[in-house]
C-alpha positions in Angstrom: -62.2 -41.4 -51.7 -63.3 -41.1 -48.1 -63.6 -44.2 -45.9 -66.4 -45.3 -43.5 -65.0 -46.3 -40.1 -66.6 -47.5 -36.9 -64.3 -47.1 -33.9 -64.7 -48.3 -30.3 -62.6 -48.1 -27.2 -62.9 -50.7 -24.4 -65.9 -50.5 -22.1 -65.2 -49.2 -18.6 -66.6 -51.5 -15.9 -69.4 -50.0 -13.9 -67.8 -50.8 -10.6 -65.2 -48.1 -10.1 -64.2 -44.6 -11.1 -62.4 -43.6 -14.3 -58.7 -43.2 -13.7 -55.8 -42.0 -15.9 -55.3 -45.5 -17.3 -58.8 -45.3 -18.8 -58.1 -41.8 -20.0 -55.0 -43.0 -21.8 -57.0 -45.3 -24.0 -59.9 -42.8 -24.5 -57.5 -40.1 -25.5 -55.5 -42.3 -27.9 -58.8 -43.4 -29.5 -60.2 -39.9 -29.7 -57.1 -38.5 -31.3 -57.3 -41.1 -34.1 -61.0 -40.5 -34.7 -60.6 -36.7 -34.8 -57.8 -37.2 -37.3 -60.1 -39.4 -39.5 -62.8 -36.7 -39.4 -60.2 -34.0 -40.1 -59.1 -35.7 -43.4 -62.7 -36.1 -44.5 -63.5 -39.7 -43.5 -67.0 -40.7 -42.2 -65.9 -41.9 -38.7 -67.9 -42.8 -35.6 -66.8 -43.3 -32.0 -68.9 -45.7 -29.9 -68.5 -46.8 -26.3 -70.6 -47.9 -23.3 -70.4 -48.9 -19.7 -69.8 -52.6 -19.1 -72.5 -53.3 -16.5 -73.1 -57.0 -15.9 -71.6 -59.5 -13.5 -71.5 -60.5 -9.8 -69.4 -57.6 -8.7 -72.1 -55.2 -9.8 -74.7 -57.1 -8.0 -72.7 -57.2 -4.8 -71.8 -53.5 -5.0 -75.4 -52.5 -5.5 -76.5 -54.6 -2.5 -73.8 -53.0 -0.3 -75.0 -49.5 -1.4 -78.6 -50.4 -0.7 -79.6 -49.9 -4.4 -80.8 -52.0 -7.3 -78.1 -52.9 -9.9 -80.0 -50.8 -12.4 -79.9 -47.7 -10.1 -76.2 -48.2 -9.5 -75.1 -48.6 -13.1 -77.2 -45.5 -14.2 -75.4 -43.4 -11.6 -72.0 -44.8 -12.6 -72.6 -44.3 -16.3 -73.3 -40.6 -15.8 -70.1 -40.3 -13.7 -68.1 -42.2 -16.3 -69.4 -40.1 -19.2 -68.7 -36.8 -17.4 -65.1 -37.9 -16.5 -64.3 -39.1 -20.0 -65.7 -36.2 -21.9 -64.0 -33.7 -19.5 -60.8 -34.8 -21.3 -62.4 -33.6 -24.6 -63.2 -37.1 -25.8 -66.0 -36.8 -28.3 -68.3 -39.8 -28.5 -71.0 -40.2 -31.1 -72.7 -42.5 -28.6 -71.9 -43.6 -25.1 -74.3 -46.3 -24.1 -74.7 -49.3 -21.7 -74.5 -53.0 -22.1 -77.7 -53.4 -20.0 -79.9 -52.5 -23.0 -82.5 -54.1 -25.1 -80.3 -53.8 -28.2 -77.6 -55.7 -26.4 -80.0 -58.4 -25.1 -81.3 -58.9 -28.6 -77.9 -59.4 -30.3 -76.5 -61.5 -27.4 -79.4 -63.9 -27.7 -79.3 -63.9 -31.5 -75.6 -64.6 -31.7 -75.7 -67.3 -29.0 -78.7 -69.1 -30.7 -77.0 -68.9 -34.1 -73.8 -70.4 -32.6 -75.8 -73.1 -30.9 -77.7 -73.9 -34.1 -74.4 -74.2 -36.0 -73.0 -76.7 -33.4 -70.5 -74.3 -31.7 -72.0 -74.6 -28.2 -71.6 -77.6 -25.9 -72.8 -78.4 -22.3 -71.3 -80.4 -19.4 -71.1 -80.4 -15.7 -68.2 -78.8 -13.9 -67.1 -78.4 -10.4 -67.2 -74.9 -9.0 -66.5 -73.1 -5.7 -69.7 -72.5 -3.9 -70.3 -70.4 -0.7 -72.7 -72.1 1.6 -73.1 -68.8 3.6 -74.0 -66.6 0.6 -75.8 -69.4 -1.3 -74.0 -68.7 -4.5 -71.3 -69.9 -6.9 -68.3 -67.7 -6.6 -66.6 -66.0 -9.5 -62.8 -66.4 -9.5 -62.4 -62.8 -8.3 -64.5 -63.5 -5.2 -62.2 -66.2 -4.0 -59.0 -65.3 -2.3 -56.1 -67.3 -0.8 -52.4 -68.1 -1.0 -50.8 -68.5 -4.4 -49.9 -72.2 -5.0 -46.7 -71.3 -6.8 -45.0 -68.4 -5.0 -46.9 -68.4 -1.7 -48.1 -64.8 -1.9 -51.2 -64.3 0.3 -54.4 -62.5 -0.5 -54.4 -63.5 -4.2 -57.5 -63.9 -6.4 -58.9 -67.2 -7.5 -57.7 -67.1 -11.1 -54.2 -65.6 -11.1 -51.5 -64.2 -8.8 -50.7 -60.5 -9.1 -47.2 -61.1 -7.6 -45.7 -63.9 -9.8 -48.3 -63.7 -12.7 -49.2 -67.4 -12.5 -52.7 -68.5 -13.7 -54.4 -71.3 -11.9 -57.8 -72.9 -11.1 -59.5 -71.6 -7.9 -59.4 -75.1 -6.4 -55.6 -75.0 -6.6 -55.5 -71.8 -4.4 -54.3 -72.6 -0.8 -56.3 -71.4 2.2 -59.1 -70.3 -0.1 -62.0 -68.3 1.3 -65.0 -66.3 0.1 -63.9 -62.6 -0.1 -67.4 -61.5 0.9 -67.8 -63.4 4.1 -64.6 -65.3 4.8 -66.2 -68.8 4.6 -64.2 -71.6 3.0 -65.9 -72.5 -0.3 -67.0 -76.0 -1.1 -66.9 -77.7 -4.5 -70.3 -78.2 -6.2 -71.3 -79.4 -9.6 -73.3 -77.4 -12.0 -74.2 -77.5 -15.7 -72.3 -75.0 -17.8 -72.4 -73.9 -21.5 -69.2 -73.6 -23.6 -68.3 -71.9 -26.8 -66.2 -74.2 -29.0 -63.4 -71.8 -29.8 -61.3 -74.6 -31.3 -63.8 -74.8 -34.2 -62.4 -71.5 -35.5 -58.7 -72.2 -35.0 -57.8 -72.2 -38.7 -60.0 -69.3 -39.6 -58.6 -67.2 -36.8 -55.1 -67.9 -37.9 -55.9 -66.6 -41.4 -57.8 -63.6 -39.9 -54.8 -62.7 -37.8 -52.4 -62.6 -40.7 -54.5 -60.5 -43.0 -53.2 -57.0 -43.8 -52.3 -54.7 -40.9 -55.0 -56.0 -38.6 -52.7 -56.5 -35.6 -49.4 -55.0 -34.4 -46.5 -57.4 -34.5 -46.5 -57.7 -30.7 -50.2 -58.5 -30.5 -49.9 -61.1 -33.2 -47.0 -62.9 -31.5 -48.9 -62.9 -28.2 -52.0 -64.4 -29.7 -49.9 -67.0 -31.5 -48.8 -68.3 -28.1 -52.4 -69.6 -27.4 -52.3 -71.7 -30.6 -49.3 -73.7 -29.5 -51.3 -76.0 -27.1 -54.6 -75.6 -29.2 -57.5 -73.4 -28.5 -59.8 -74.5 -25.7 -63.6 -74.2 -25.1 -64.7 -71.1 -23.3 -67.2 -71.1 -20.5 -69.9 -68.6 -21.4 -72.4 -69.3 -18.7 -72.9 -68.3 -15.0 -75.3 -69.6 -12.4 -77.9 -67.4 -10.7 -78.1 -65.2 -8.8 -76.3 -63.1 -11.4 -76.9 -59.6 -12.8 -77.0 -60.1 -16.6 -79.0 -61.5 -19.4 -80.7 -64.9 -19.0 -79.6 -67.5 -21.5 -82.5 -68.6 -23.8 -83.7 -72.2 -23.4 -81.9 -72.6 -20.1 -83.0 -72.6 -16.4 -81.2 -70.1 -14.1 -78.3 -69.6 -16.4 -76.9 -66.2 -17.5 -74.4 -65.0 -20.1 -71.0 -64.5 -18.7 -70.2 -60.8 -18.8 -67.4 -61.3 -21.4 -69.9 -62.7 -23.9 -72.3 -59.7 -23.9 -69.6 -57.0 -23.2 -68.1 -56.8 -26.8 -71.6 -57.1 -28.2 -72.1 -53.8 -26.5 -70.2 -52.2 -29.3 -72.9 -53.4 -31.7 -75.7 -52.3 -29.3 -74.2 -48.8 -29.0 -73.9 -48.4 -32.7 -77.5 -49.6 -33.4 -78.8 -47.2 -30.7 -77.1 -44.4 -32.5 -78.0 -45.3 -36.1 -81.6 -46.2 -35.0 -82.2 -48.4 -38.0 -80.5 -51.7 -39.1 -79.7 -50.5 -42.6 -76.7 -48.3 -41.5 -75.9 -50.9 -38.8 -75.7 -53.7 -41.4 -73.4 -51.7 -43.6 -70.7 -52.1 -40.9 -71.6 -55.3 -39.1 -73.1 -57.4 -41.9 -72.1 -56.1 -45.4 -68.5 -55.0 -44.8 -69.0 -51.6 -46.4 -67.0 -49.9 -43.6 -64.1 -50.7 -41.3 -64.5 -51.8 -37.7 -61.6 -50.6 -35.5 -61.1 -51.5 -31.8 -58.8 -49.7 -29.3 -58.0 -51.9 -26.3 -55.4 -52.5 -23.6 -53.1 -55.5 -23.8 -54.8 -57.1 -20.8 -57.9 -57.9 -22.8 -56.2 -59.0 -26.0 -57.3 -62.6 -25.4 -61.0 -61.7 -25.5 -60.8 -59.3 -28.5 -58.3 -61.3 -30.5 -59.8 -64.7 -30.2 -63.3 -65.0 -28.7 -64.8 -61.9 -30.2 -63.8 -62.5 -33.8 -64.7 -66.2 -33.5 -68.2 -65.3 -32.2 -68.7 -63.0 -35.1 -67.4 -65.6 -37.6 -69.8 -68.2 -36.2 -72.8 -66.0 -36.3 -72.4 -64.3 -39.7 -71.1 -60.9 -38.7 -68.1 -58.9 -39.9 -64.9 -59.3 -37.9 -62.8 -56.3 -36.8 -60.6 -54.6 -39.4 -58.0 -53.6 -36.8 -57.2 -54.2 -33.2 -55.1 -51.4 -31.8 -53.5 -52.5 -28.6 -51.7 -50.3 -26.1 -49.8 -51.0 -22.9 -50.5 -49.9 -19.3 -50.0 -46.5 -17.9 -47.2 -46.2 -15.3 -46.3 -43.2 -13.3 -42.7 -42.2 -12.7 -41.6 -45.6 -14.0 -43.8 -47.6 -11.6 -47.2 -49.2 -11.5 -49.9 -46.7 -10.4 -50.2 -46.7 -6.6 -52.9 -45.3 -4.4 -50.6 -45.1 -1.3 -48.1 -43.0 -3.3 -50.8 -40.8 -4.7 -50.2 -41.9 -8.3 -53.4 -43.9 -8.9 -55.1 -40.7 -10.0 -58.8 -40.5 -10.9 -59.9 -38.4 -13.8 -62.0 -36.2 -11.6 -59.1 -35.5 -9.3 -56.8 -34.6 -12.3 -59.1 -32.0 -13.7 -59.5 -30.2 -10.4 -55.8 -29.3 -10.5 -54.6 -29.6 -14.1 -55.7 -28.9 -17.7 -56.9 -32.1 -19.4 -55.7 -30.8 -22.7 -52.2 -30.8 -21.3 -52.6 -34.5 -20.5 -53.7 -35.1 -24.1 -50.6 -33.3 -25.4 -48.3 -35.2 -23.1 -49.8 -38.6 -23.9 -49.4 -37.8 -27.6 -45.7 -37.1 -27.0 -45.4 -40.5 -25.2 -47.6 -42.7 -27.4 -46.1 -44.9 -30.2 -47.9 -47.6 -32.1 -46.7 -50.5 -30.1 -47.8 -52.3 -26.9 -45.2 -50.9 -24.6 -46.3 -49.4 -21.3 -46.7 -45.7 -21.4 -45.0 -43.8 -18.6 -46.0 -40.4 -17.2 -43.2 -38.6 -15.3 -44.6 -35.5 -13.7 -41.2 -33.7 -14.0 -41.2 -34.5 -17.7 -44.9 -33.6 -17.9 -44.2 -30.1 -16.6 -41.1 -29.6 -18.8 -42.7 -31.0 -22.0 -46.0 -29.0 -21.7 -44.3 -25.7 -20.7 -41.6 -26.0 -23.2 -43.1 -27.6 -26.3 -46.8 -26.7 -26.1 -46.8 -23.3 -24.3 -43.3 -22.0 -24.9 -43.0 -23.2 -28.5 -46.5 -23.5 -30.1 -48.9 -21.3 -28.0 -46.3 -18.6 -27.6 -45.8 -18.5 -31.3 -49.4 -17.2 -31.6 -49.6 -15.0 -28.5 -46.4 -13.1 -29.2 -47.6 -11.8 -32.6 -51.4 -11.7 -32.0 -51.6 -9.4 -29.0 -50.1 -5.9 -28.6 -48.1 -6.0 -31.9 -51.2 -6.8 -33.9 -53.3 -4.2 -32.0 -50.8 -1.6 -33.2 -51.4 -2.8 -36.7 -55.2 -2.5 -36.4 -55.2 -6.3 -36.1 -54.9 -6.6 -39.9 -52.6 -8.9 -41.7 -50.7 -8.0 -44.8 -49.3 -10.1 -47.7 -46.8 -13.0 -47.7 -43.3 -12.4 -48.8 -41.4 -14.9 -50.9 -39.3 -15.8 -47.9 -42.5 -16.4 -45.9 -44.0 -18.6 -48.7 -40.8 -20.6 -48.6 -41.2 -21.2 -44.9 -44.8 -22.1 -45.3 -43.8 -24.6 -48.0 -41.4 -26.3 -45.6 -44.4 -26.7 -43.2 -46.7 -28.0 -45.8 -44.1 -30.4 -47.1 -44.5 -32.4 -43.9 -48.3 -32.9 -44.4 -48.2 -36.5 -45.8 -45.6 -37.6 -43.2 -47.7 -36.3 -40.4 -50.8 -37.9 -41.8 -49.1 -41.3 -42.1 -47.9 -41.0 -38.5 -51.4 -40.2 -37.3 -52.9 -43.0 -39.3 -50.5 -45.6 -37.8 -51.0 -44.1 -34.3 -47.4 -43.1 -34.1 -48.4 -39.9 -32.2 -44.9 -39.3 -30.7 -43.6 -38.9 -34.2 -46.3 -36.4 -35.0 -45.4 -34.3 -32.0 -41.7 -34.4 -32.8 -42.4 -33.2 -36.3 -44.8 -30.4 -35.1 -42.5 -29.1 -32.4 -39.5 -29.2 -34.8 -41.5 -27.1 -37.3 -42.5 -24.8 -34.4 -38.8 -24.2 -33.6 -38.2 -23.1 -37.2 -41.0 -20.6 -37.2 -39.9 -19.2 -33.8 -36.4 -18.8 -35.1 -37.9 -16.8 -38.0 -39.8 -14.6 -35.6 -36.8 -14.1 -33.3 -34.6 -13.2 -36.2 -36.9 -10.3 -37.2 -38.1 -9.4 -33.7 -41.3 -7.6 -34.8 -41.7 -6.1 -31.3 -38.6 -4.0 -32.2 -39.3 -3.8 -35.9 -42.7 -2.1 -35.4 -40.9 1.0 -34.0 -39.1 1.6 -37.3 -40.9 -0.3 -40.1 -44.5 -1.1 -39.3 -45.2 -2.8 -42.7 -42.2 -5.1 -42.4 -43.5 -6.0 -38.9 -46.9 -6.7 -40.5 -45.3 -9.0 -43.0 -43.5 -11.0 -40.2 -46.8 -11.2 -38.2 -48.6 -12.4 -41.4 -46.0 -15.1 -42.1 -46.0 -16.4 -38.5 -49.8 -16.3 -38.3 -50.1 -18.5 -41.5 -47.5 -20.8 -40.0 -49.5 -21.1 -36.8 -52.6 -21.9 -38.8 -50.8 -24.9 -40.4 -49.2 -26.1 -37.1 -52.5 -26.0 -35.2 -54.3 -27.8 -38.1 -51.7 -30.6 -37.6 -52.2 -30.4 -33.8 -56.0 -30.2 -33.9 -56.7 -33.9 -33.1 -54.6 -33.6 -29.9 -55.6 -30.1 -28.7 -59.1 -29.5 -30.1 -59.9 -26.8 -27.6 -56.8 -24.7 -28.5 -57.3 -25.3 -32.2 -60.9 -24.1 -31.9 -59.7 -20.9 -30.4 -57.2 -20.5 -33.3 -60.1 -20.9 -35.7 -62.0 -18.1 -34.0 -58.8 -15.9 -33.9 -58.2 -16.3 -37.7 -62.0 -15.9 -38.5 -62.2 -19.3 -40.2 -65.2 -21.5 -40.8 -63.1 -24.6 -40.4 -59.5 -25.7 -39.6 -58.8 -29.0 -41.4 -56.8 -30.4 -44.3 -59.3 -29.1 -46.9 -58.1 -25.5 -46.2 -54.6 -26.1 -44.8 -52.9 -24.5 -47.8 -55.3 -21.5 -48.0 -53.3 -18.4 -46.9 -54.4 -15.6 -44.6 -53.7 -12.3 -46.3 -55.1 -8.8 -45.9 -57.5 -10.1 -43.2 -58.5 -8.6 -39.9 -58.1 -11.0 -37.0 -60.4 -11.3 -34.0 -59.3 -10.2 -30.5 -56.8 -12.6 -28.9 -58.1 -15.0 -26.2 -55.7 -16.9 -24.0 -55.1 -20.3 -25.5 -53.5 -22.1 -22.5 -51.5 -21.5 -19.3 -48.2 -23.0 -18.0 -48.3 -26.0 -15.7 -47.6 -25.2 -12.0 -45.7 -27.8 -10.1 -47.6 -26.9 -7.0 -50.8 -28.1 -8.6 -49.3 -31.5 -9.3 -48.1 -31.9 -5.7 -51.6 -30.9 -4.5 -53.2 -33.4 -6.8 -50.9 -36.2 -5.6 -51.6 -35.2 -1.9 -55.3 -35.2 -2.6 -55.1 -38.7 -4.0 -53.0 -39.9 -1.0 -55.5 -38.4 1.4 -58.5 -40.0 -0.3 -56.7 -43.4 -0.2 -55.8 -43.1 3.5 -59.3 -42.0 4.4 -60.9 -44.9 2.6 -58.3 -47.3 4.2 -59.2 -46.1 7.7 -62.9 -46.4 7.0 -62.3 -50.0 5.7 -60.4 -50.8 8.9 -63.2 -49.4 11.0 -65.7 -51.5 9.1 -63.7 -54.7 9.7 -63.3 -53.9 13.4 -67.1 -53.4 13.7 -67.7 -56.7 11.9 -65.2 -58.7 14.1 -66.7 -60.6 17.0 -63.4 -60.7 18.9 -61.7 -57.3 18.7 -58.0 -57.1 19.6 -55.7 -54.1 20.0 -54.0 -55.0 16.7 -57.2 -54.5 14.8 -57.9 -51.0 16.3 -57.5 -47.9 14.2 -54.3 -46.3 15.2 -54.3 -42.6 14.2 -51.1 -41.6 16.1 -48.7 -43.0 13.6 -47.2 -45.4 16.1 -47.2 -49.3 15.9 -47.7 -51.9 18.6 -45.1 -54.4 19.8 -47.3 -57.1 18.1 -47.1 -55.3 14.8 -43.4 -54.9 15.1 -43.0 -58.6 15.7 -44.4 -59.3 12.3 -41.3 -57.9 10.6 -38.9 -60.7 9.8 -35.3 -59.5 9.7 -32.8 -62.0 8.4 -29.1 -62.1 7.4 -28.6 -62.0 3.7 -25.5 -62.7 1.6 -25.4 -60.8 -1.7 -24.6 -63.3 -4.4 -25.1 -61.1 -7.5 -25.5 -57.3 -8.1 -26.2 -55.5 -11.4 -27.1 -52.2 -12.8 -30.8 -51.7 -13.9 -31.1 -50.4 -17.4 -33.2 -47.2 -17.5 -33.1 -46.7 -13.7 -31.3 -43.8 -12.1 -31.2 -45.1 -8.5 -31.8 -48.8 -8.6 -29.5 -51.8 -8.4 -30.7 -55.4 -9.0 -29.5 -57.7 -6.2 -29.7 -61.4 -5.7 -29.5 -62.1 -1.9 -29.2 -65.6 -0.3 -31.4 -66.0 2.8 -30.4 -69.6 3.6 -33.4 -71.9 3.9 -35.6 -69.0 2.7 -33.8 -69.3 -0.7 -32.4 -66.6 -2.9 -34.6 -63.4 -3.3 -34.6 -60.9 -6.1 -34.4 -57.3 -4.8 -34.5 -53.9 -6.5 -32.8 -51.5 -4.1 -32.3 -47.7 -4.4 -28.6 -47.8 -3.4 -26.9 -46.9 -6.7 -25.8 -43.5 -5.3 -23.5 -45.2 -2.7 -22.6 -48.6 -4.0 -21.1 -50.1 -7.1 -22.4 -53.6 -8.1 -19.0 -55.2 -7.9 -18.5 -54.0 -4.4 -21.6 -55.6 -3.1 -21.0 -59.2 -4.1 -20.1 -61.3 -1.0 -21.4 -58.6 1.4 -23.7 -59.6 4.3 -26.7 -57.3 4.8 -29.9 -57.1 6.9 -33.0 -58.0 4.9 -36.8 -57.6 5.5 -37.5 -61.2 4.4 -41.3 -61.3 4.7 -42.1 -58.2 2.8 -44.9 -58.8 0.3 -43.4 -59.1 -3.2 -43.9 -56.0 -5.4 -44.1 -56.0 -9.2 -42.0 -53.1 -10.5 -41.4 -51.9 -14.0 -38.1 -53.7 -14.1 -39.2 -57.0 -12.5 -40.3 -58.5 -9.2 -38.8 -57.3 -6.0 -39.2 -59.9 -3.2 -37.5 -58.3 -0.2 -36.0 -55.1 1.1 -32.4 -54.2 2.2 -32.3 -52.1 5.3 -30.2 -48.8 5.0 -29.9 -45.4 6.6 -28.9 -42.0 5.2 -29.6 -40.5 1.8 -27.9 -40.3 -1.6 -24.1 -40.4 -1.2 -24.4 -40.8 2.6 -26.6 -43.9 2.3 -25.3 -47.0 4.2 -26.6 -50.5 4.3 -27.2 -52.2 7.7 -24.7 -55.0 8.3 -25.0 -57.9 10.8 -22.4 -59.3 13.1 -19.5 -61.0 11.1 -20.3 -64.4 12.6 -24.0 -64.3 11.4 -24.9 -66.8 8.7 -27.2 -66.3 5.7 -30.8 -66.9 6.8 -30.2 -66.2 10.5 -33.2 -64.5 12.2 -32.3 -61.2 13.9 -34.2 -60.4 17.1 
């Protein structure tokens, strides 16, 4: 019996371009939805742009546009980028819609009527210059815990600490630089604690959550759930709160309601809408990143519980996308926008590679471009695509493009492929895509061995009918393999359907054999990845970052009333003596050194900088130094380097060295120097 499933992916914020991190989630969701449709389920994919909040208002003002004009332009760009990766939405909408306003107001008023809303005055940061209360992300300063500068008002990106904006040191408005003042204002709160017991039961039901997601959510129950501030003061781009003066819904209240709005906009009437959201006649499945688990795993289901709507059947949570083992970086050219990727590479290759990398947990997903080239060229092109092309071109032309009948040996091979159907279906259903890909490529290896053993390109010279038999068997095998692969590579599978003259390519006809049938002319399915295209894409990303950086510097210089040489744009690549003086070189004593699991070049070093304390450093010196040889060694350290969060942990300084690989050598100070001494 088929299921009814409503699926959503997280809403991209309308204040930036779509990058590969967004595409990871969109592709993961789309693969799952395509699989559901392939097995005959009634499945819908809904999404929308998240369009409200102060950042949108400010961005529109800077661009000389209204917020409505800005979000309309961005929505078109987002939709084009997402669908260029073959993501097939049933509806891609906006949170700035009448449907969303209607349900936001209705849900809020129901929660209020049922006693789940409270009000009280709170102190907030206020900018006297801009005449507005500042959201946490519009306040910057020094982290109260680790001392990192230029951190946001709610959390430190260096040490991960969360705090109140008033605890931030040297705080200032990120728009104008003015020091904010504290000012009282009435705010409205959703009493999340009212739903603590119901949420615990909800979390433990069935396979609603992955184990990692469940454990993470449990952490917030230890100290008790807290009220959630759902209001913002004007000026604010968003929905006005009913029965209040100059109060607006916080963007995170109406954003998830955007899922409901997008589905109503598609269904057009509330009958079908209510089947999912009111009557529980279908499943509601969300795909999200682990950074927004708090909102989707606590606030959202609690809001639905308190207003009489169905809660999500599943939350599928994924990790972040890293590139070459590190956080995506604009300066290194690895923070790649979707539009940049498709200028140089095939988006279907990205889908294939992500499927190879995606399991069903919350771990970060890494894209190594060396592995990307190898995996696509070997497993997709060399194994699967090549299986079709080698028997569907000149050999088949010589056979009038007509297949013959299956041999008993061929039927046995086909039986081995079909025997994996349930295992592959289960892996798709549980989002264990990497297992699906392993199974498919393994089956592809078996079929290629069969083809190689018979070598029909030679056989056709002496026994044309035997060659036809081999081509018939391998073509039937390819039909099965590309049915399995269809959710991942829909474009290639569509070409396979045309080649084999089929009305459909899904599980309903997977075991129907192709015999005595004339095939269509072969069309190229996919090309190999060229490394030069990857390098060009990375360079393009670097160039765009450097250009934007220079333009930002020029803007800051123009704004400054007292321009100095250190603020001028230096395009020669040199630095001034004043800039050099900012680098703080100190003597460090290595107290501890260890290998880093999973890293080819890094060692983890604890270095004593005297009064500056012990710093944790990840250094790329493994090619020249053994950990045991480093302990007790004095080295030269850049002590005031901004801490950097790496895949393996936080690196808080840098060891100076010269040379490369086996010739690499650490800088060492004079023997009499003490840990912490400043070098000049």
